[in-house]
Phi, psi and omega in degrees: 000329179054037176091353187285355172272355181241325182225169184270050184268031186297330179294324176288316180297323178300318178293318178299316180291327177295318175300310183295318181293318180294317178299320180300325178295336177267002176086018177223182183216156180239132180280128175228128179246170182303317184299319181294317180295319181289323178297317177295320177303316180296315183292325187271346184232344184093004176298138176240114179308134181089356178240087185305331182293342179268357181275079185249010183077186181230155173267122192304313183295326177290320178295318178296318178297320178297314181297320181294326183271322186255331180096155174265107190278123175231171180301327181282351182133189181259140178243132186244109180280143163268137186214159176207162184249143177232169178295118184295340180265003179270096185299321179296321179295316179299318180295319179295321178298314179298318184288320186267327186251352177102310179218157171248129182270110192242151170242129182232159173254109183280144173263155178299328178297326178297312181295321179295320181292318178298317180294318183292330184251003185056034178083354182275063183211166171249114181289131177237157186300325187257041181277051185290350175296344182254007176124206186295121181264009182294120177303131181096349181294343174245013176092178179268160182205144174256132179208180185242136166278130187245313181202171182208154184265344182178193185236009177275165182304326184271350177289158187258154174237135176267122179251135176267117181194152177052036175075017182209184174252119179253124179273138175221165172269160174299327177298319176298312183298323179302320183277339187256337189287142177248321185205159182213137183222151175251142183235140169234131180251093185304329182288351176271359179297135182280167183302333179286350184091000181268140175280154182305333179277357173127310188282163171299137187299321180293319177294321180296317178300313182297316179295322181293317177299315180297319181293314186285343180251004183293000000 
């Protein structure tokens, strides 16, 4: 959870999970603890531990810019993401980011029905846009949230997407994501490049950078 069950540090947790998920694809792992995630949240947003009024969450593009310039500080050192933004409603773009970069860094507007369904099923559910049996389906009625797109089963509205959030994998449909998503970003962590020059997701890091620039500016 990295503190996200107590405070609104999801933008920081999303970056930590993106690091961990990408490293896992390369067969290794990076240690991230609560203190590091909360410290980055404080540095990137102005949150002050012990002052609940400063716990206002983060704006993703500002947090990403901060991370790119200052780094995501961990015991092992600082990690600096390269990042770009894509059309959040472009399903093919989201799928390509997951496939080529490992994860998609997303911002969504959660509905109260989503939170109620997750609580009622302990997360063992597939969130759908019209889950009104669990309450208010209005996007944003339960606030905004940062999470990661990890994988997908297909590209139709009823196909599922695996989201990394709250220390687990939450399944949703593309139809759900279409109604809830606000923004989408792609991340590359150059420091995760292996000695061979290959990025954990497979391609050569220089080729990946070039392809990413071309994709994000097309």
